[in-house]
Each structure stands twice: as structure tokens, then as C-alpha cells.
N, C-alpha and C positions, 0 to 999 in steps of 0.2 A: 504493500500500500504506500502510495506517495504521501509525503507530509502535507497536511492541511492545517492552516492556522486561521482562527477567527480574526478578521481585520475590523477594528472598530470604525475605520474610515468608510468601508463599504457595507458594514453591518452584516457580514456573511463570512462563512469559511471559504478560504481561497487556497488553491494549490500554491505551495510556497516554492518559489524559485529565487535563489539569491541573485543579487545584482552582478556578482562576480563569482565565477565557478569555483567551488571549493572554499569560498570565504564568506563569512557573515559579519556584518557590522551592526552593533547593537548599542543603543543608548537608553539608559534608565534614569529617570529623575532621582537624584539623591536627597540626602537629608539637609534640612535647615538646622544647623547645629547650635541650639541654644538651650537644650536640655538633654537628658539621657534618652537613648534609643528605647522604644517600647515594642510591644508584641505586634503592633500594626506594621512597624518597619520590618520586623522579622518576617511577617507574612509576605510582604511584597518582595523583599530581597531573596528570600528562600525560593519563591516561585521562579524568579529569573535565574537563580543559581541552577535550579533543576533544568530549566530550558537551555541554558548554556551547556550544561553537562550532556544533555541529550544530543545537541548539535555536535559536540566534540565526539561523542560515542559514534555518531554517524560519519565521522571523518572530516568535518568542517573545521577550518581554522577560524576561531571566533575572536573578534576584537570587541571587548565589552567596556564601555565608558559609563561612569557614574559620577555626576558632579557633586561638589560640596558647596552649598550656599553658606558662605561665612560672612556675608554682609547683607543685612535685611532688617526690616522694621522691628521684628520680634527680638532679634539678637541685640540690636541697639538699645531697645527698651530694657531688656534684662540686664545688659552690661552696665548701663547707666544707673540702674537700681542698686547695683553692687559697687558702683564707682570704679569700674574696671574698663580698660580699653576694650572696645568691641571686638577687634580682631584677635586679641589675646584670649578674650572670653570664648570666642567661637573655636579657637585652636584647642583650648582645653576640652571643650565638649566633643569636638571631632575625635580627639584621641580616645575619650571615654566611649563614644558611640561605636567606633570601629573595634575597640577592644572587646566590647560586648558581642558584636556580630561575629567576631573571630571565635570567642568563647562558645558561642552557640553552634559554630561549625559551618558557617556560611562562607564560601570561597570569596575572596576579594575580587573586585573588578580589575581590569588591566590597568586602568588609569583613573585617578580621582582629581580632575582639575578643580581648582578653587576659583570661586567668583572673583575674589580680590586679586588674583594673579592673572586674570583675563580681561581686566578693564580696558586696555588699549584695543583689544579685538572687539569688544562691545561697542566702543566709541566708533570704530570703523564701520560696523554693521549699522549702527544708528544713523551715521552720516549717509550711508547708502540708501537707507529707507527714506531719509529726507530728500536726497537728490532724486530719487525715483518718484517723488510726489506723494508718499504715503505717511510722512511725518511732518511735524511743525514744532517750532520753538516759541514758547511764550515766556519771556523774561527768565530764561534759564531752565524752565521745565520743558521737556520735550515729550510730545505725545504721538501715539500712533493713531492715524485717522481711519477708524474702522470702516466707515462708509466707502472709502476709496478702494478697499480690498473686497472685490465683488464676491469672492468665494468664502467670505467670513461666515462661519457656522457649519461648514461642510463636515467637520469631525463630530461635533456634538449634536447636529441636527437642529440647531437653534435658528429661528427665523428672525432676521434683522428687524423687521417692522414690529414684531411682537416684543422684541427686547427693548425697543425704544419706549414702549408704553410704560414699562415699569422702571426705566432708568432714571436715576437722579444724579445731580451734580453735588458733590460734597462741598460745603463752604470752604473757600480758599482755593479750590481747583481752578485752573486756568484753561481747561480743555474747551474746545469748540463744541464738542458733542458729548453728552453724558456717557456714551458707550466707549469713547476713546480711553486708552490706557497709557500709563507712563512708561516711557523708554528711558528717560533720564530725569532725576530729581535734583533740583537746585539745593545747594548746601544749606543746612540749618545748624544752629548752634548745638554742640554736643554730639554731632554725628561725624563719622569718618567721611572724608571728601577727597575727590581726585580732580585734577585739571581736565578740562574738556573744551571743545570749540564753543560751548554754550555757557561756560563759566564753571566754577567749582561745583561738584555735586557727586552723586553716586547713581549707579544704574537701577532701573526698575527690575523687579524680580523676573519677569518673563523673558527679558532679553538675554539673561544669563544662559539659559539652556539652548536657545536658538544659536547663540554664538559658540558655546563650548562643543555642542554636538557637531556643528558645521566644521569647526576648526580641527577636531580630532578624527572625524570620520569622513569628511567631505560630503557633498550633496549629489544625488540623494544617498541615504544609507538604508539598510535593510529593515531594521526594527527600532521603533521608539516605544518605550514602555513606562509604566508607572501605575499608581493607584487609581481606582475609578474616580476618586474625588478630584483628580487633576485634569480630567478630560475637558472640563470647562470651568473657568476660562483659561487656565494655564496652558494646556496643550493647544487649544484653539488659537491662543495668542502666539504661541511658538511658531505655528504654521504660518500665520499671517506675516510675522516679522521676517522669518527666513525666506519665504517665497517672494515677499515684496522687495527684499533687499537684493536677492540674487536672480529672480526670475526662473529658478529651478524648483523641481519637486523637492520637498523637504525629506520626508520619510515614506518608504513604500508600504510598510505594515505598521499598524498601531495596535498595541496590546495593553489591556487594562485589567488590573487585578481587583477582584471583589473585596470589599472592605469587611473586616471581621466584626462580629458582635461579641459581647461579653455577657454570658448568662441571658441571652436573648435581647440585650439592649445595646444600642450604639455606644461605642467606646468614646468617652468625652470627658473633659475636665470638669464640666458642670455636674456630671453624675459621679465623679470621683472614682471611676472604674478603669483608669489607665494603669496598666501593669508594665513596668520597665523590664527589659530583657534580663537585667542583672537579678531582679527580684524573682522573675519566673524561673531562672536557673537555680535558685536556692531551693525551689520546691520540686522542680522537674528536671530530669536529665535532658541535655540538649537534643539527644536523638529522639526522645519522646516528643518534644516540642516540634522538631522538624517533621517527624512522621505524622503528627497530628495535622499540621498545616497541609502536608502533601496529600492527605487522604480526602481533601476537598479540592475540587477542580479550581484552577487558578481564577476563573471568572466568577466563581460562586462565593458567597459570604460564609466562612466558617464561624461557628459559635464556640467561643472559648469558655469551657466549663470543666469542672472537676470530673464529672462522669465520663465525658468524651476522652479526656486525657488518661483516665484510668484504663479505659478500653483500649486506647492506643498502646499503652504500656504492656497490657496483656498480649496484644497482637504481636508486638515486637519480641516479647519473650518466646513466642512460638517460632518466629523466624530464626532467632538466635539459637534456640535449641537444635533446630535442624542444621544450621551451619556448624555448630559444635559437633553434632553427630557425624557429619561429613568429615570434619577435621580429625576427629578421633579415629575414624575408620582408616584413614590413609596415613595416620601418624607413623613415622619411622618406616614407611614403605616407599621404595624408590618408584619414580614415575616410569611407566611403560606405555608405549603407544597402544591405543585401543585396537584389539584384534576382533573385528566384527564376525569373523568366521567361526569363532568358538563361543559366541554369545548364546545364552539360553533364550527360550521364547520370552521369558519374563524380562530378561536384560534387553532384548531387542525392543520390547514394548516400552521399557523405561528410557532407552535412548531416544525413541520417538517422543516420549513425554518431555524430555529435556529440550529437544528441538522445537516442539510445539510451544513450550513455555516461552522461549525466546521470541518466536514469531508472534505470539499473541501479545506479549509485552510490547513489542515494537509496533504492532497494529494499534494498540491503545495509545501509545505516545504519539504515533503519526496522526492520530485524530485529535488535533489541537491540544496535545500534551495532556491526555486524559489520565492523570496520575491516580485517581481513585480506581479506575479499571486496571491500571498497571499493578497497583497494590493487590487487587483482587487476584490477579494472575500469580503473584508471588505466593499468596496464601493457598491457592489451588495447587501450586507446585509443591509446597510444603506438605499438604495432605497426601498427595500422590506419592511423594518421596517416602513418607512414613509407612505407607502401605507396602511399597516396594521393599524397604529395608526389613520389614517384618516378615515378608514372604520369602526373601532370598537371603540366606545366611552369609554367603561369601561371594558377593558380586565382584566383577573385575575392578581392580583398583582404579584403572584408567577411566572407568565409567563414573566412579564417584568423583574423581578429579574433574571430569567434565561437568558434573552436576554442581560441584562447589564453585568452579570457575564461572559458570553461567550465573548462578545465584549472586556471587560477589560482584560480577560486572554489572548486572542489571540493578542490583541493590544500590550500587554506588551512584547510579544516575539519580536515584531518589534520596541520596545523601545518607544511606545506611552504611554501617560498618566503618565509621570513621574512628581514627585514633583520638582519644580524649585530649583536649588541650587545657593547659593551665593558663589562668589569667596573668597578665604581666603587671604584677603588683608594684614593681619599681617605677614603671612608666606612669601609672596613675598617681602614685605618691609624689613624683616629681612635678607633675602638672598641678596638683593641689598646692604644692609649695610655691610654684610660680604665681598662682593667684593670690596666695596669702601675702607674699612679699610686696605686692603692689598696693595692698590696703594701707590705711592710715595706722600710725603707731597706736598700740594699746596693749595692756598687759595680757589680755586674752589672746591677742594676735601673737605675741611673743611666745606664750605657752603652747599655742597650736603649732607654731613653727618648730619649736624645740621637739615636740612629739613626732612631727614628720621627719625631722633630721635623724632622730634616734631610730625611727623605723627604717629609714634608708640605710643607716649604718648596719643595722641587723641584717637587712637583705643583702648588703654588700659582703658582710662577713660570711654569710651562708654561701654566697657565690664563690668566694675565695676558697672555702672548704671543699666545694665541689670542683675546684680548679676551673671555674667559669670566669676566666680573666677578662674576657670581652665585656661581660655584664658588670663586673666590678669596676672596670675602667670607665664604662659608660656612666655609671653613677658618680664616680669621682669627677669626671669632666663636666657632667651636668651641674653638680654642686658648685664647681669652680666658676662656671658661667653665671650662676646665681649669686656669686660673691662669698662662697664658703670654701675654706680650705680643709682638707682631710689630712690627719697625721696618724700613722700607724705606730702605736706604742706597745711596750710589753704588756700593758694592762688592757689592750684593745684599742680600737680607733677612736679618735676624738676629733671634734670640729672646732673651727674658730672663724669668726667673721674677718674677711680680708679688708 
């Protein structure tokens, strides 16, 4: 079966053919880093991790880009509330977010371009939009003229005339039309700002992704993805900006992940039911969380609840018992090529079961990445394998090798059988120290700094005992950058302010 993907742009499943043979370019909207990553982020990035893994399984070379929004209204407001530089504040949370995703077992993207590092490219695209007649400058604020882009609404299905009825202009806006959106915002006190042809300011949110995806993947690229909540206005605006600036098709396929609920309710701050990844990992193993999300189709909304997670854990236990049975059977036995001529009738039937398992798994994944059906095929294979091992006492070792290899290979696509990862405690502690050092003097601050320094000394000592000199040196150098000198004495390491 050829791979078919539901395209949000056409609103139907389409036969997927990459723009360049053997290669796939994929961009997924990343996090706005002003707080810790939560299970909603896990849901989205796990879905695209599985999609990327399946492409690679089928032999494609995948280039996967995920941006980091490190300058934004929410970041600025949160940083100002703590009297911390906005970019330093976002750098701190970016490190925390990616440490949590790593601990959860989600593979990183190939590149994570930051908004703050792509400002010149954004200015170039904004100028192209203006030059092509789709943007205008009003006293340092630059807006996109929605009415000039005739295809506006093609992704979300929004009708421009209907949108006008409910549109309002916020007091202080300088836009010509209430539907227009900001490309560049004039500088305000207490906000980071960059030079531009329109005066000091910072980019609007939507222009970031149009620019970064274009820069790193070129236009058009194969797949643009993100959460369902980004379909409008963010992704709609991305299309308008990129195509108005370049005259080229932006992205060929659009994929949107269904938003999760928590115990049947929408996850939101107002309901107080947002669960951070770090907190979820204290309660559940990362593999349980990953398998839970993967057992709901990426376009459907999973409901995060204890009962479902418990059932997921029980299902994983069944899969792992089967894998361990295979490993136990072939333990200490050298691999020998499968000799089909001496297979018994039961062994021939089981060999067919292994092949059918792989074919049915691939058929499920080729149908718009149907991970629930793929998981069902794994459970079916486990059941049939148990029956086979109960009926055949000494099957050919090579046959069990084949069964184990197939289970491991296909399970890996769904992120199963990963080696557990330890969180990088030293990295998080250093970032906490960076934030504290920037705060105003106070006795409480000095006490907190001392505790963090003592913790880092303990981590460094443990690294030295394990002969992890790279980690020990990293901590020493990081502290030196922050103004603290380490001295190793007979009584242990001490620190002093330089």
C-alpha cells in the first residue's frame, strides 16, 4: 500500500509523494519558551517523532526543523514580572523544556532555530511583503494586508467576508483593517528591540515560522505540522506571508495534531489541569506516556486519565514479556541462517505470521500513520507468538531471531524499547543559578545561590569519581563564566567569588 496522508489544506487523504526523491523536509511549530513543557507539547512532538521514525524506516532521509520562539509577548511579560532579561529568561526555559522532552524519550529535531537569531531574515521577508504590495508601515508598526492576499482562508476554510463581521480593532492599533496582523512591532519600553528599516522594534509572532521554515528548508517543502489550535490564525498567516513574499507555494502537506483533554475536559490554566512533563514522569514511566499518546490517532483528541494510563501500562507489560521470552530463548545461542527446508508445519505457519505482522503494521502506518491499528497488530502478534511458543518446544533459533528483530524494529517506530535516560541535573542547576545571579541582592537570594553552588559541587565530585572529566570541566567552566572560582582541596572542593 502506498503512503497516504490527510492534508489539512485539501481536507482529504492524499497519496504522499515527496518533492525530492528519497528526501523529506518537515517543519513543526515549536514551543514558546516561557514556562515548562507540558503533556500537550508531549502529545504533539511525540506524534511527529513517530512520523519521522516511520519515514526513516521506509528509507527516506528526513530533515526535521522545529523553531524556538524566544521573543514574544508572553515571554516579555513573564520576564519583566521577575525582573529578568527576556532572552535570558527564555534561554532558561528552553533548556528546561528540551531536557524534559529528552527525558520523556522524544528524539530531537535536526535543527532548532531561535527567533532572536533570525531577525535579519525576518526583516528581509517583511520588506519583500511590503515591496510586493501586501504590507504597510504605520509609524513603525508594520502590518500584513489580509484583503490583498486573495487566497487568505484556504487552510482553515474561513470566509473573509464572515471574518470581517466579527473583527474588531484593539485600541492603539494602527492597522487599516481589523483583520490585518502584525509583521513588525514598534519598540516599547521594557521590551527587547532590534534595528529595522521601520525603526527599532521586534517581529510579530507569525513571521517567525514563515521565515525560519523558508530559510532552513527552502520553498516549497514537504510537510508543515503543529497542533490543531495553530491552524488559524497562525498557520493561515504563515501561508499568506511566505507566499506573498516569494510568490511560491509554501508547504505541500499540512498536518495537525488533535488536542488532548484531561479527564474529559480541555486542558487550560483556568481549570488548573495543566500537567508538566516533569511532573507526569514522576508518576508514569516515559514509555507508558509515549505509548498512551501513540494509541490514539494523531488527528484525534486523547483523554489523559489514570484509567487509560493504567491500561497502557498493562499492555506494555504484555509486549515486554514477549520480547523477554524471545531474548531468553536465543540467549547464548549463536545466530544461524534460517533453513526453510527443515521447518515444521507449525514453524512455516509462524514464519508466515511474522511476515504478515510486518505487512499489516506497514499497511496501518501507510494509512495516515494509523498508530492505534499498528499497536493492535503488535498485540495480535504477541498473542500468536505465545500460542506458537506453547505448541512448539524447540523452534529454530533463527526463527525466533526473526520474530525478535521484527518486533524490535516495528516497536521502535512507535518509540518502544528505548534505553532509559537520566535527566541532566547539572544543566538545570546551572540555569537556575544564572537566573538567581541576575536578581537584586537579598539574603534569601544569597542563601539560594549558596545551595545551588553546593549542589553543583556535589554533582561535580560525583562526576570526578566516575572519571567523567568532561562533565566536571563543564561545571567548572560554567561557574567561572558566572564569576565563581572552584578550588580542589584535601577536604573537598570549595568556591569563592572572583
